[in-house]
C-alpha positions in Angstrom: -2.6 -6.1 17.0 -6.1 -7.5 16.3 -7.8 -4.5 14.7 -4.8 -2.5 13.6 -4.7 -1.6 10.0 -1.9 -0.4 7.8 -3.4 0.3 4.4 -1.3 1.0 1.4 -2.8 2.4 -1.8 -0.9 2.0 -5.1 -1.4 4.8 -7.7 -0.2 5.3 -11.3 1.9 8.4 -10.5 3.7 10.0 -7.6 1.5 13.1 -8.0 -1.6 11.0 -7.5 0.0 9.4 -4.4 0.9 12.8 -3.0 -2.7 14.1 -3.5 -4.1 11.1 -1.7 -1.6 11.3 1.1 -2.6 15.0 1.7 -6.2 13.9 2.0 -5.7 10.9 4.3 -6.2 11.2 8.0 -3.1 11.5 10.2 -1.8 8.1 11.3 -2.6 6.7 14.8 -1.3 3.7 16.5 -4.3 1.7 15.1 -4.5 3.1 11.6 -2.2 4.3 8.9 -3.2 4.9 5.3 -0.4 5.8 2.8 -0.3 6.0 -1.0 2.7 5.1 -3.1 3.1 5.1 -6.9 3.6 2.0 -9.1 7.4 1.3 -9.2 8.1 2.8 -5.7 11.2 1.2 -4.1 9.8 0.0 -0.8 12.4 -0.3 2.0 11.5 -1.1 5.6 7.9 -0.3 5.3 6.2 -0.6 8.7 4.0 1.2 11.2 4.7 0.6 14.8 6.5 -2.6 13.8 3.7 -3.9 11.6 3.9 -4.4 7.9 1.0 -3.3 5.7 -2.0 -5.7 5.9 -4.3 -4.1 3.4 -3.4 -3.3 -0.2 -5.7 -1.2 -2.5 -4.6 -0.6 -6.0 -5.7 1.8 -8.8 -3.2 0.1 -11.1 -3.8 -3.5 -12.3 -1.2 -5.7 -10.5 -0.2 -9.2 -11.4 2.1 -11.6 -9.6 3.8 -12.2 -12.9 5.0 -8.6 -12.8 8.6 -8.3 -11.6 8.0 -5.2 -9.4 5.0 -7.0 -7.7 7.0 -10.1 -7.1 10.3 -8.6 -6.1 9.4 -5.4 -4.4 5.7 -5.1 -3.5 4.9 -8.5 -2.1 8.0 -8.8 0.1 7.1 -5.4 1.8 3.7 -6.8 2.9 2.5 -9.4 5.4 2.1 -12.8 3.9 -1.7 -12.9 4.0 -2.2 -9.6 2.2 -4.6 -9.7 -0.8 -4.5 -7.2 -3.6 -7.8 -5.4 -3.8 -8.4 -3.5 -7.1 -10.1 -0.2 -6.8 -12.6 0.6 -9.6 -13.5 4.2 -10.2 -17.1 4.7 -11.4 
């Protein structure tokens, strides 16, 4: 499992997530990239038994936010860091 990546991208809307998912490469056993909208109800999120280990967000996320605390964080591996994406 050393170099395997399961990348999740958080967007503002479900339409933005759908557009990104259409552009992402097909998943392999070593890489999966999936976009979800803010507020998505995660349930059993895994790829080949691995929880997401990279989180990119187009939406400002804060651990004081109820959705982040109760839905997003529990769906991820413990060591995941939230990486904000800046559009220039």
